[in-house]
C-alpha positions as CSV (number, residue, x, y, z in Angstrom):
1,M,274.7,228.0,241.1
2,T,274.6,231.2,243.0
3,G,275.2,233.8,240.2
4,P,272.8,236.8,239.1
5,I,271.2,234.5,236.4
6,H,270.2,232.0,239.1
7,R,268.9,234.7,241.4
8,Q,266.7,236.0,238.5
9,K,265.2,232.6,237.7
10,L,264.4,232.2,241.4
11,D,263.0,235.7,241.7
12,R,260.6,234.9,238.8
13,A,259.6,231.6,240.2
14,R,258.8,233.2,243.4
15,A,256.8,236.0,241.6
16,R,254.8,233.3,239.6
17,L,254.0,231.7,243.0
18,A,252.9,234.8,244.5
19,A,250.9,235.9,241.5
20,A,249.2,232.3,241.6
21,L,248.2,232.6,245.1
22,S,246.9,236.1,244.7
23,A,245.0,235.3,241.5
24,Y,243.3,232.3,243.3
25,A,242.5,234.5,246.2
26,Y,240.9,237.4,244.4
27,G,239.2,235.0,241.7
28,V,241.1,236.4,238.7
29,D,242.9,234.6,236.0
30,E,246.8,234.3,236.6
31,A,247.4,235.6,233.3
32,Q,245.7,238.9,234.1
33,V,247.9,239.2,237.0
34,Q,251.0,238.8,235.1
35,A,249.8,240.9,232.0
36,E,251.9,243.9,230.9
37,T,249.0,246.1,231.0
38,R,247.0,247.2,234.2
39,G,243.8,245.2,233.1
40,T,240.8,245.3,235.4
41,S,240.7,246.9,238.9
42,A,240.5,243.3,240.3
43,A,243.6,242.2,238.3
44,A,245.5,245.3,239.4
45,L,244.6,244.7,243.1
46,A,245.7,241.1,242.8
47,R,248.9,242.0,241.2
48,Q,249.5,244.6,244.0
49,V,249.0,242.0,246.6
50,A,251.2,239.4,244.7
51,M,254.0,241.9,244.7
52,Y,253.5,242.7,248.4
53,L,253.6,239.0,249.0
54,A,256.8,238.6,247.2
55,H,258.4,241.5,248.9
56,V,257.5,240.4,252.5
57,S,257.3,236.5,252.1
58,F,260.6,236.1,250.1
59,E,262.3,239.2,251.7
60,M,262.9,240.5,248.2
61,C,263.7,244.2,247.7
62,I,261.2,246.3,245.8
63,S,263.5,246.7,242.7
64,R,263.9,242.9,242.6
65,V,260.2,242.4,242.8
66,G,259.6,244.9,240.1
67,A,262.0,243.1,237.9
68,A,260.5,239.7,238.7
69,F,257.1,240.9,237.8
70,G,258.3,242.8,234.7
71,R,257.4,246.2,236.2
72,E,260.9,247.7,236.4
73,R,261.1,251.2,235.1
């Protein structure tokens, strides 16, 4: 199973892991980090850190990170 659907599922799982770690570290609810709206400044910062973690730790390109977090334009 190595197709694009599998990659998208794996990317979303990695994004959830990064979001959970970041939410814990910044003391915000994980749902706030994954919310569609910007939310509080603490949630926005935690989301930025989570996206950075996904990019660096899992070597995901920025467009894949955006898609995994539902932030693609």
